[in-house]
N, C-alpha and C positions, 0 to 999 in steps of 0.2 A: 820270418813264419815261425824259426824255431824259440823265437820265443813267447809265441803264442800257445806254440804243443806245450812249452812245461807252465804258461801258468793254467791253461785248460783241461789238458790228456797228460798223455805221456810223461816220462822221469829221464831228466836230463840228464849229460855225466856231469861229476863235476859237483859242489856243493852246493847246493838249492839257497836263495836269496828268502829270508824273512819275509812277513806277510807283509809288515810295514816299507822292506823294498819293494816288493814286489807292488805293489799300490803307487809306489812312485812311481816307480820306471811305465806304470800303467796311465798311468795321469799327466806323467810326461808326453808321451803316444797319442794323448788323447787335445794337446795342447798342441803340438808343435807339427801333427803328422799334416799331412796335405790333401792325401787319399781317404777317399770315403767310406771304403771297406773296411782301413787300418783303424779309425775312430770307430766304426761299428764294434770292430772285433774288441776292441779296447773298453769300450763304455760296457759290453757285456761279460767282460772279466771282471770289469767291479762290480755289477749287478751281484757277482757266484759268489763273489767276496765280501758282498756288503752286509749280510748277515754274520757271519765268521767275524770278520774283521770290522765290523759296526764301525767303533769309535777312529778306525786309522779312516775307513776310506770316510765320513762324515767330516773328518776334518779336514784331508787332502783333497777328497775330491766333488765337493760339496760346488764348489765357483765353478771349477772344469763342468758341472754335470749339466749348471746356468746356461751356460754360456753353448752347450749343445742343442738345448732347446732353445736360444737364442738367434743359432745361425745355421745348423741345421734343420730346419723346419719341415724343409719339402721333404724329408727322409723319414716316415713315418716308423720304420723299423728302431734305426737309433734316440726317436723322440721316445719310442714305448722302452727300451732298456734305461735311457737316462729316466724317464719319468718310476720304472718300477724301482732302481736305483734309491732314487729318494724316496721313495713310500718307506724301503726300508731300511732307512735308515730313521723315520719320522717315526714310524709306528711303532707305538707300543706296543700291543697284543701280540701274545705266542701262539703264532697261526702256524699251521700244518704246511710246506715250502713249495710256493709255486711252481708248479710248470715254465718253460721258457713263455713270452707271450703269444706265441707261433701257436703253441699248442690248443691254447684257452680259447681258442675262438667259437667253438664249440657254446653255447648256457651252458651253465652246472647248475644245479640247486645250491642256494645261498646257506653255508653253515654260521650258524653261533661260534664267535670266538671262543676257545677253554681256554681259560683263568690259569699264568702258571704258577704252580701247588708253592714252590721258592718265595713268601716273598720279599725277602731281601736283593733277593736278583732284579723279582717286577721289579722292585722301588728304583734300581737302580738303571734299570733300561728306562723307567718311567723320567728318569731326571734326565739320560743323553737324549729320549725321544724331545723332552722339553727343549734342550737347550737347543736341539737345531734346529727344532720350530723359528724360536728368535730368534736361531744367526738367518735362517730363509727368511723370512717374515721381516729383516729391518729393512728391506729394499721392497714398498709399495707396488715397484712394480715386474716384482719375484711374482706378486699373484695375482696381479691383472695376466700375466705372460699366461700362467696356468688356464685363467676362463678363455683365454683366446684361442690356445689347442683344444679347451672341449664343445668349439663349433667344428673341429674336424669329425667326421662321420667315422672316418678307419679308427675299427674295433681295439688294433694296439696303443694308437693312441687316445680315445675317447675314456676307453676305460680305467687303465691307471692312471689319470687325469681325475676322475669323478674320486679315486681311490687315495690318491693322494692328499685331494684339497679335501676329503672329511679327515682322517689323520689330521690335519694340520688344527682341523675346528675342532678337534678332540682335546687336542693340546694347549689353541691358545683358544678360543671360541670371541673372546669377547674382537680381540685385534681384527681375529680373518674379516667375522662381520663388519668391525668400522668398514674396513678399506670391503672388504664386498658390496658395501651401501652404496660408497660414493661410487664407485665404481659403473660409467657407461653400459647400460642394458646385462649390469652384472646376475642381478636376480632372474630376471629374465633367460639368458644363456642357460642357467642352472636346473630355470623348469621346464625347457627343452626338452631336457631330459628321463621328463615321465610321457613320453610320448615316442621314445628311441624303440623301435620295433625287438630291438633285442634284450626279454627280459633281463638276464644279467645285467644289464648298464638300467635299468630304468630302475631293478629293486636295490640296488644300488644307489644308484639316487634319489629313492625315499630316504635311504637313513640319511645322504650326505643334507638333504632338505631337513632332516631330522635337529641333525644337529648347529644348523646354518638359523633354526626358525626359535632355538629354544631360549629362554629369555632376553627376546629383541623386539618388543612391540613393532620399530615402524618395517624389518625386513617381514615381522608379520603380516603386518599388513599389505606391505606389495605383495608379497606370495598370495594370498587371497584373492586382489584386484587383477592378478596373473592367473584366474578362471580351475585355482586350485581347486577348489571344491568340487568344481565338476568334474573334475579329474579323479579325483582321486575316490569321488564315490561311483563313478565309473569304473577303477579298477576296482572297487569291492564289490563290484554285482558282481563284473566278469570272474572273479574269482571264489566265487559262490558264497558272499558274506557270510555270515556266523558259521556254515561251513567249511569256509576257505582255510589255504596255510596260511604259513607265520609273514609274506605278503601284504593281504588282510590284515594284520596284528601288526606291520610297521605304518601301514596306511592311517592308524586308527591315533596310530600313537602322534602322524603328524599333526590330524586333526585336533588332535587334542593340546597338542605344542598351538597350531594356531587360532583357537577358538577360547583356551584355560588365559581369566581376567583381561580381556581384552575384549570389552563393549562394540567395537563397532567393528570388528569380524564377527561376533554374533550378530548383531541388525543386518549385516550382510547373508549371513546365511539363511537367519529365518526371512528377510525380506526376501530371498533369491528361492525360497518355495523347497530348500533343502531338507526341512523337518519332515516336509511328508514323504522325506523320500529315504526316511531312515526306516519305517514304519514294518517293511518285509523284511527287516535283520529279525523280528522277536517274534518274525511265526514260527514259531520253534515247532506246530504240530502237535498231536495226538502222542505220539509214539515217542516218548525221553528218550530210549536205551540208546548206548552207547556213545555216551558225553565224553569225546577225547576232550586229552588234558587241553589241544590247538584251538578246539571251539570252545572251552569254559576261557579261557585267556580273550577269544575274541569277544564273547556274549559281554564279560564282564569289561570291559575296553569301551563297549559301545555304550553300557547300560554308563559306565562316566559318561560319555560324552552328553546322553541325555540329560547328565547330573551340571555340568558344567554351564548344559545350557540355562537350566532355572537353580542354581546356585543362588544361596538368600546371603551372600557377597555380589554378588549384580546389584546392577540399579532396583531399583522399583521396577518399574517400568516396560525395563531389559523381561526380567521374571515375567510379568505378568502378558506380556505379549508374549512369550514363548507359550507359559503353560496354554494359554489359549490357543493358536496353535496347536499345539498335543494332544489339547482336547477334539482338537476339528477334526485334525487329518486320524480322528483314530488310535494315536500311538499311545496315550493311557488307556482304555479299554485293550489293546494289547499286553500291554503292562502288569494290567488287572487278571489277566484270562495265564502269564507265566505265575503270576503270585499265586493262585492257587489250582496251579499244575500238579500232578504229581509226576512223582521220578525225578523233579527239578534240585541238580545238588545243593549242595547249604551252601557255597559262598555265592554260586549266582543265584542263589532265591535272598540271599540276606541281601546282596547288591541290589537284589529288585526289589524290596521289601524300600531301602535307604532310599530308591530311582522315587518310589511312587510315593511317598515322604513329599519330597525336595517338589513334586509336581505339583501334588494338592497344594503347597503352603501355604494360606493367604488368600485362594482363589474360591471364593466360593461357591460357586458353578462345579467344579471338579471335584472337591471336596463332601459336597451334595452325591455327583457321581460316586464318589468311590462306596461314602453310605447306601447306596443301595447296591450294593454287588455283594454277592450269595456263594458262598462255597458249595460244591458241587457237592453236598453231603443231603444226608434222608435223616432227620427234614433239615430242608436247607435254611442253614445259619449263617447272619450278614458276616460279611470276611471280618469286621472291627473285633467282632467276639469272637472269631479263631485265633486272629492274632491273640487277643490279647493269653486267649490260654497256652499258645507258647510264652511268651513273656512273663507268667506268675509259676509255671513250669517248673522246677529247676532244674532238671533233663537236661533239657535245652541248651544248646550253648551259650557259650556268653554272648557271642557276639551280635547272633539272633535276636535273642533276647532286647540285645539294645538297640537295635535297628526295631524292632515291635516296638519299642517305648516311644523312639524316635517317630515313626510310623503317626503312633497317636498325639500325641504333640501336634505332630505338624496338623493334622485334621483336624483340634481345636485349637489350633493360633487362626486370632479375625474370626472367631466361626463360632461365633452366640446362639446360634442356633443347634449347634451340635452338642455345644455348651452346655440349651438346655433337654438335648433328648439322651443325654449319659445321664445326667442328676436329677433324669427323672424318672428313669429306672431305678433306681433308689429308693423314691419316696411310695407309700405303701399302697395308695391309689392305683398304681400302673402297675404293681411288684407280678408277673405271672410264673406261678409254681410250676407251672410243665418245661419252664422254657430257661436255659440258660442264658443271663441279660450283663453286657456289661459294670453295671455295675455290683453285681455280686461279684462277679468274675475278681473286681477291684477291692471289695469290701473281704472276698477270701484272699487275693494276695498282700491285704494291709496288713491279717491280723496272725496269718499260715507262721512259718517255724522256722521258715528260709530268711533272713535277714535278706539276700536279696531284694527277692520275691517282695518284701514290706517295703523297700524304696521305692523301687519300680509302681507301686502302685501307687502311695502316699505322693510322688513324684506326678502320676499321671490326674490322681482326680487332684492334686492341685493347680493342673493344667487346666482341667474342667470347670474352674473357679477364679481364672487367670482375668482380672480387668472388668469382670463381671458380678456389679451387685445385687443384683437379681436371684442369681442363680446363687452365691454366698447366704442371701436372707432362706431360702430353698431347702439348702443342705442341711439347715438346721431341724427342720421337721426331720429327717430320718433318722428311726426309730430300731436299735437292734435288741436281739432276744441271746443275751448270754447264755442261758443255761435254762430249763423245767423249777418252775415255780419261784425264780426269781423274775419282777419287774422290767424291763425293757428298758433300756438307756436309751442316752442320742448318741448319734455318731460323735460328736464333739468330744461326749462327756467317758466314752471308752477309750478314744486317743489320749486323750490326759490320765485316764486311769493308767496307760499300758506307760506311760511316762512315770509317775509315780509308781511304780514297784519298785518291792523291797530290794536293795543292795543285792542280794545276790544275782538278779536277773538284770536288773537294768544296768548295771556296770562290770559286764561279762566286757570283753573286748569285740567279743561278732557281732554282741548287741547293740554296739555304738552307730555300724550306717542303719539299723532301724529306727534309733531315734532322733537321728541327723533328720529321715525322712519325714519321719512323725512331727519334729519340732518346724518344716521344710512349711511342710501343709497347713499346720495349724496358723503361720505366720501371715502366709499366703491370704488365708481362708479369713482372719478378722481384721488383716489392713485392709484401711479406709470402709469400714462397716462395723459403725457402732452398736450398732444388735447383737454379731455376735460377740463382739468383744463387754455386752455387760452378760452374754450366757457365761462368754469363757471365766472373767469372776465372778459370777453370780454362785459356783463352786468352790466352797470356803479352804478348800486345801490344794489349788492350783497355787496361790499367789504364796505361801508360804513352802510349795515346792520348788517354786523360780530362784526365790530368797537364797534359801539352801545351796541349790547347786550355784548360781552366783558366788556366795561369798568364799565355797569350802575350796582349798587349795588344793587341788588333783594335780593329775599329773596330766602329762603330754595328750594323748590322746583324749582324754576329758577338756581339755582349753575348749576344743571347739565345740563341743555341749554346751560349754559354759556360756559361749559367745552366743549360741542359740536361744537361750533362757533369756540372755540379756534382750536380745536385738526382742525376742517375744515382748516381753516384762516393758520394752520401751513402748512397742507395741499401743499395748491397754491407757499405756500415761494418753499416747501422743492422739489416737482415735474413743477417747473418754466423752462419753458425753453427760460423766459427776449423775448418771440415774441412777446410781447406787450407792446408797452414806455410807456405808464402809470403806472403798474402795475408788474413792474422789481422784483425780489427779492429785491435788495438794496432798492430800495421806500417802497414795502410790510414791510421790517422791520425798514426803519427809521418811517414808518405810525404807527407800534403797540411801538414806542420808546417815540409816540410823544402824540401820541392817551390815550396810553393804560399802557404802562409801561412794559418793558422785565419781572421785577420778577412777577407781579403783570398775566402777560398774561400768566408763568408755574404755577405759584400759581391756576387761574381758570383753567389750563388746566388738572391738575393734580384732579381738583374736580369731574371726569370720576374712576380714580383708585381708589378712597376713597368712593364713593357713595359703599351703603351695597350691594343695588342688583347685583353689579359689581362684585362680589366675588363670588357670587352664579350662576352667569350663568354663566360666566369663568370654573368653576368642569366638567359641562359634556355636551352634546351634545344638547340633547332631552331637550326642554322649559318644563318646570314646573315650574308653580308657584302658589302658594294657591289663589289669587284671579286674578281679569283681570287688575286691579291698579299697582299689582309690575309687571307687565309683559314688559314691559322698556330694558331690554339687549339681541343682542344674543352673541349665546357662541361662532360664528366664529367674532362677532365682536371685542367679548374681546380680539382675537388674535392679530388682527389690531391692535389695539389700545396700546398693548404689545411692539409689532412691531416700531407703528411709536414715541408714547412718545418719549422717549429717542433721537432720531436722528431731534423730530422738536427742541426741546431743546436745543442740540449744535446746529442747522443752526439756531435759531433768535437769539443765544448770536455770532455767527462768525462776527466778523467784514468785511468790506471789503477788507484790506490787506488779511486777512489771505483766504476771498473768490479768490482774486487774486492768491496765490499763490498756493490754494489746486486748482487751476487750471491748473494753467501754470506746478504743479507738474501731472498733469492728463495731458495735453498735451504731457507730456516728456515723461512720462508713454509710452503712447499712442502710440508714436515716436517709443518709445523702443519697444513696442512691435509689431510694423508693421514690425523694423528690425530683432527683433530674429522672427516673423514671418515666413517673405521671407530665412530668411538664413536657417527657421528649415526646407522648404518648399524645398529648394537648396541640403542641408546634406539629406534628409530625397528620393528626385530625385537621388543622388550621390550612398545611400546608395542600394537604388535598381539597379543602372547602375554597379557595386561594385557587388553585387549580383549577378546580370546575367552575368557580367563579369567570378564569381570562378564560378557559374554553366557551362558555357562556357572551364571553365581551364579543371573541373571536366572531363567536356563531352569527351576532348579532352582524358584528358587521357586515359579515359576508354576503348576507338576506339584506342588510342595506342598501351597498350598491350591487347586488342583483338587480332589486327593487329599482334604484336611480337609470342604472341599465333600463330596463325592462319599460319607464316611464319615457326616458329619452325615443325608446322605441315607437314608442303608441303617438309619441307627441311627431316624430317625422310623418307618421301611418296617418295622425291625420291632417298633416300638409300636404299632403300627397295627395288625397282625398278634398280638403279643400281648392286643388289646381286643378284634379278632375270636372268638378262642380259649374269651379268659372267658364274651364274650356266648353262643359257642356249648357253653362248657362250662354256663353255665344253665339252657341250653334244655334240654341231654338228662336233668337232675337230677330236672324236670318233667316228661320223657316217662317217666321209669322208678318216677317216685313213682303216674305217674295204671296203670302198665302193673300195677302192684304190685294197685292197687284193684280192676282187673279180674278179675286172678283171683282176689281174697278172691270176688267177687260167683257166679263161673262155677263154686268147688269146692262152692257152697252147693245147687246142681243137684241132682237126685236121680235119681244115677244113670243122664242122658238122656246121649246122642250123648257117651259115653268116651273113644271112641278122638277125635274131633275135640279135644276138650279135651286130653287129653293131647301130641295135633300139635301145638294153637296151645301147650301150655307148652311143648316141645321150641323152636319157633322162637324163643318170646321168647328164654327162658334162651339161644342161640345167638346172638341180636341184645344180648342183655348183655355176651356176650363183647366179640364185638367193640367194645363202646363201651369196656371194661373197655383194647383194647389200642389202640381209637385214642389214649385217654388218656395212656396209657404211652408211645406214640409220641413226640405232641406235646407230656410231657414232655421226654425225648432233647432234641426239636427245640431247646426254651428252653432249657436246661441250654446243648446247641452255639452257642445264638444268645448267652447270655450269657457263654461264654467266649469267642467270638470277639472281641466288648466288650471285653471284659478284654485280648484281645491287642493288643487294636488300638486305647489307648484314647489317654488323656493322654499317657503321660508317656512314649510314643516320639515322640510330633508336637515335645513339649518337649525332647525332645535331639535331637529334627533340628533344629528353630527354631533351638535352642541352635547348634547345627554352624553353619547360616544365618549367623546375629548374626559367630560368629567369623568367617567368611568374608568379609562385608562390611568389621569391621574390618581383617582384610590386605591387603582387597584397598586401605582409603583410608588405610593406614600406605605401603603400594606406590607408591602414588597418589604421595604426599606426597615418598619415595623418589626417585619419579620425574622431579617438579616440583626437587625440590634437585639433580638431574645435571643436567639441563636449564638451571639459570642458571648451575652451574659450568662449562658450556659454553659460556656465552656469553660468560663472564668469561675465558675462556681465547681464546674468537675476539676479548675485546676487547685484549686483550695482544696477541694474531697481530696485529691491524691496527696497535696503539701500536708494535710493529717494524719496520712496516713504515717508517719513518724515515729514508734515507740516509745522517745524520747520525751519530750511536753508538748501540752497542743494548747496553746493562749487559747485564754476564753471568749477574748476580741473578736477573734477568727467568729467562732458562736453566734458572736450578735451579727458581724458584720451579714455572716451569710443568712440570719433570720431577716433583717433588713432587706438585703441582695429578692431572700424568696418571697418579701411581703412587696415590695414594690415589683417582682416577675408579674407575683397575682393579680395587682391593679394593674397592669401593664396589658396581661391576660383577658382581664374583664374590658378592660375600654375596647382591647383589640374585635373581643365577641362582640359586640356594641354596637362596631363598626361594620361587624360585618352585615350584620342584619341587615345594620341604613341601606349598606350598600345592597344588600338581594332585595330590599325596598325599592332601591333606585331601578336593579334591575327586573324588575317586575312591573315596573309602568313602563321602561324601553321597551318588554313585551308588551305592554298595552296598546301602545302607538304602534307600536309596529305591524302593530294586530291590526289595529283600526287601518293604517296606511295598507295596508293587504285585500279589506276591503277594498277601502275604495280602489285600488289601481282592479278590483277585481269589479268592482262596477263600470269605469270607465273601461275595461278590455269587453264586457256585456257590452256596451253603450257603440264599443267603436265596431262590434261583430252588427250588432242592427243599424250600423249607418249604412256598412259593406254589404248590407245584404238592401237595404232602400237605393244603393246608389246600384247593384246591382239590380234592381225593378226601375227605378229611374229610367237608368240607359236601355234598357228594353222598351220601354216605353216611346222612348225616345226614338227610337230606332222604328217600331211600329207606326211611329206616326212622320216618320218620310217616309216609309213607305206607301200609309193611306196620302201623303200631299203628291206621291211619286203618280198614284195613279189616279186623285183627281184630275194634273196637270196630263196625264194621257186620256180623263174622260173628256176635257176642257179642246185639249185637241182635233179631238174627234168631233166634238161637235158644230167644231167652227169648221170642219174641214164638210161636215153633211149642211151646213145654212151655203158655206158657199157654192156646197154641188146646187142645194135645190134656188139658192138663185139663181144659178146656169140656168137651170130647167125652165125658171119663170120666163127670164129674158126670155128665151128661147122657146117659149110661148108667144110669145108679145106683150107680156105684162111689164106694168112701167115697175123697175126695181129700183127703188133708192141704195148708193153707196154707202159707206159711212160719211166719204167726206159731203154729200150731199146734205147724211141727215145732220153731220154739224153744222154747214152753209145755215140750214132752215131752222136749225135750234138757235142760232145767232141770229137771225133776223128774226123770230119772233123776241127772241128778250130784245133787241135794239126798240124793237113797235112797243112791247111790254112797257117799255122807260118815255117812250115818249107820249104813249097816254097816262103815266101816271105822273 
């Protein structure tokens, strides 16, 4: 223990050992001691010496410290000392010396590290930390060990482990990220730090995740899917959003790492409805006093987070969906409120303008909403007008003016409606003398004494004309009143007048920016607009001025102006419609060859793309410049130069013969295109007619099938009626026989009830006549049914089917003919494309094409006649179908009549049966009465002959008659 007293505290007698010797003894003690207390004291001593003797402790004790982490994990105190010692060795920040870890249990506010003033010492410390870091991560198991220790909840272990892993990521980020990425549950363990109830561990966990997610898309995705967005937004809300402290700043920085240039996480953020949770961040209220530095920082990062989601470098689909979500949830409206509020710091206002710019860029709904926003002034003015007033005001900060220009550019990007509204404020019919319009502000800035205002106004006006031929032509109508007593001049003329002013003004160094802006405006204006080119060339002074500028050998600063003049002259050649006799394409090229030289012209044209500021402006749409003097190029103009440079170079080098050949080829192609277009229209019409015919044939076939089905059903019903009729016929025959038998019995009655019997005979005879009449009517109906069956029989159906089959074959032949016609059309198109080659066009191809066209016309004529014949056949088929339908309707009505007659006949049969039953009952009663009367006569003593006696007497009488004969 005396040894440790010498190390930790009191003075020992004798010579004091050096630091290296003491560290060596401590390392031996850590390695060889069997008691845990001895090892713990030795590690504590190494921790206390690790800052003063960083090199010695790192070289001698690192392996022993790692061994302690592996073997003594059960003792949190010695593990904490070992982690603190390793952190002191690896960390490069010059920090206030920490107390022992047992005194650091209570959370303390997180402090930002202060850089070391001595840069050389700091560099040496950085190198030493990098060396120890490389030594530590040589074995990936060491990092796995640290990750495993982070699962310990003990503060003395978890907090030093977080700090050590953060220091390792600072020194060797990619290597440590690779180990953590392949470690099972490595990222999940680190995400658990955000849920720690101890704020100091949670806050240091935020710093650890910041370094872990830097420039590693795979880890960013894993962290995002570990519910990082939900946790971070909850922390921001709990800490007070924009009014929160440095913890909010760390959360926002981590969110920026997760979302920037990561389309997967951006989509996940949008689909999780996290954009809606950003709206309360920007509710700053009316009282904007007391903007602390931390609040400004937080709000600045929040605005950057919004911009990351709608950045122009993102995919168009992802940007559009985020823009829509921001408008739907009211976030855009909240940003516009900040934009028009008072008391907002300048840097927050500038970043808000940039944010609104990208939220509305290319989105018509958002652009329309922004156009409707008014500033809270009296009278109210549109927000666009208020922003433009700041842009052309030279007393405003440079970054603010750049932000307003970017906002105006984004408002007009792919917004033809907005472009028309801006240009309309310049036209004479819409100018309001009582109010300031956007067009008036742009014209004022265009011709002001401030060169930066000239440049910004020229670029803004150029964006109002971008890819909009209508507005380019409309802007030619704008007239400007230069001074009293002088006639107004057009805006185009005024721009060229400023360019062609005397050398004393035009070639001052401060005016280069003005001239560049005007030249960019003119190039954008007349490109792809032959009418504007004609107006520009109509001024006799413009072409001599441009040729003079290009031909002179000027200084380095004037080279860019020469290149832009060459571009402007090249546009006049390329988009020239030869409407001015003095300035046709050929004459302008001859002028260039004579005054400038073609090679010199192309060289001057190349000065634009070779300029150092050109490539910087071409990188991104936002105008970001270190100083106003470097503000020369616009992003959209660089695209125009890239498109036109090669075309202008080819146009200048082309000879008149090449141009004539090209014109002939164009005319030939136009003729072929017209012919092909006509044939396409004819083929399209015929395709439509054939389709209609096919539909009609299909409809007729369907109706024919329905008619056949209906006929079959009617035939089955008729057969059923016939069967029922035969059954009724048999029943009536039996009834007639029974009636005849009854009459024979009645005739044998001896004069009893003669009148009643006569009446009964009359009734039976009447029934017999009715039955005969019914049989006759039924026979007529049966013959009618047979007639209908014969008329609607198989012959007509077979004939109709044959007609339909013929129609189908004709339609098939017609389709084959159309396919051949389309093949010929494609062949003609290929020949037309082959004829586009600028070298030679063989005359034989033209003859072949004419013959092909003639053949196609003949085929089309034959096709048209065939279609007319097909229509006639279809009409005849339709008439036959109508006749068949009429016959079917007649048959249906006949069947209905038969059914009614059948029902009536069945009713009469039932009535006849009922009458016969009544007659039988009556005969039975008569028999009974006769029998009773005979019995009474016998009882009275009268002689009454029975039926047998009467029969015998009749037989005797007959024999006597025969004998007499």
